[in-house]
C-alpha positions in Angstrom: 123.2 101.2 84.2 122.0 104.1 86.4 119.3 103.4 88.7 116.2 105.5 88.6 113.8 106.3 91.4 109.9 106.2 91.2 109.9 109.9 91.0 111.8 109.9 87.7 109.2 107.5 86.2 106.1 108.4 84.1 103.4 106.0 85.6 100.4 107.8 83.8 98.1 105.2 82.5 100.5 102.4 83.4 100.0 99.4 85.8 102.9 99.2 88.2 103.7 95.8 89.8 105.0 96.6 93.4 106.5 93.8 95.5 105.5 94.7 99.1 106.4 93.3 102.4 102.8 92.6 103.9 104.0 89.6 105.9 102.3 91.2 108.8 101.4 89.5 112.3 97.9 88.4 112.5 95.8 87.2 115.5 92.3 85.7 115.0 92.4 87.1 111.4 93.2 90.6 112.6 96.4 92.5 112.0 98.2 93.3 115.3 100.9 95.6 113.7 100.4 97.3 110.4 103.9 98.9 110.3 104.7 97.0 107.1 101.7 98.1 105.4 102.1 101.9 106.4 105.8 101.7 105.1 104.5 100.9 101.6 101.9 103.8 101.5 104.4 106.5 100.1 105.2 104.3 97.2 101.6 103.2 96.4 100.3 106.8 96.8 102.8 108.1 94.5 101.9 105.7 91.9 98.2 106.4 92.3 98.8 110.1 92.3 100.8 109.9 89.2 97.9 108.5 87.4 99.1 104.9 87.6 97.5 101.7 88.8 99.3 99.8 91.6 99.2 96.0 91.4 100.4 94.8 94.9 101.9 91.4 95.6 103.2 89.9 98.8 103.6 86.7 100.7 102.1 86.0 104.2 103.0 83.3 106.5 104.2 79.8 105.5 101.3 77.9 104.0 103.7 75.7 102.1 101.8 75.9 98.8 98.5 75.3 100.3 95.5 77.8 100.1 94.6 78.5 103.8 92.1 81.1 105.0 94.4 82.2 107.8 97.2 83.1 105.3 95.0 85.1 103.0 95.8 88.7 102.5 92.2 89.6 102.9 92.9 91.6 106.2 95.8 93.5 104.4 93.4 94.4 101.7 90.9 95.8 104.1 93.5 97.8 106.1 94.9 99.2 102.7 91.3 100.2 101.8 91.1 102.1 105.1 94.6 103.7 104.9 94.2 104.8 101.2 90.5 105.8 101.4 89.5 103.8 98.6 88.4 100.1 98.0 91.4 97.9 97.4 90.2 94.7 95.9 91.8 91.4 96.6 92.5 89.1 93.4 91.5 85.5 93.9 95.1 84.5 93.2 98.4 86.0 92.1 98.3 84.4 88.8 95.6 83.2 86.2 92.9 84.5 84.0 90.7 85.9 86.7 93.6 87.8 88.2 94.7 89.0 84.7 91.2 90.3 84.0 91.0 92.3 87.3 94.5 93.9 86.6 93.3 94.7 83.0 90.1 96.3 84.4 92.0 98.6 86.9 91.5 102.3 86.1 94.3 105.0 86.8 94.4 105.7 90.5 93.3 102.3 91.6 95.1 99.6 93.5 94.7 95.8 93.5 96.2 93.4 95.9 97.2 89.9 94.5 96.5 87.0 96.9 99.3 85.4 98.7 102.2 84.2 96.5 103.1 81.6 99.0 99.9 79.8 98.1 102.1 78.4 95.2 105.2 76.1 96.1 106.9 77.8 93.2 107.3 81.0 95.2 109.5 79.6 97.9 111.3 77.4 95.4 112.3 80.6 93.4 111.1 79.1 90.2 111.9 81.5 87.3 108.8 80.5 85.3 106.6 81.4 88.2 108.3 84.7 88.7 
């Protein structure tokens, strides 16, 4: 099977799930190095410019399946909003009805960041049902 690149895909009107590496260093809730975020920008911008919606997911830290404020991706959503020049909302979770509703409501050209996948034990356990 031949691999295709993003530039070969028609994303117009589609929602594109993008697995990102937003596991950035934080100090007192502030990002100290946004290199990993800026590295994802070309992909995100290409999806948005192509008329698609970007649904972004990542893990952060090692919360061991527990929801912790210090491991929230909220600072990443704020930084993405600055860099993209648009509001990037943070979903309350990476799964669930509320998150599904937020994804369904995305308009072309909008991005949504799902909350930390490591808030679920199944993420580090590589649970196929969770994936």
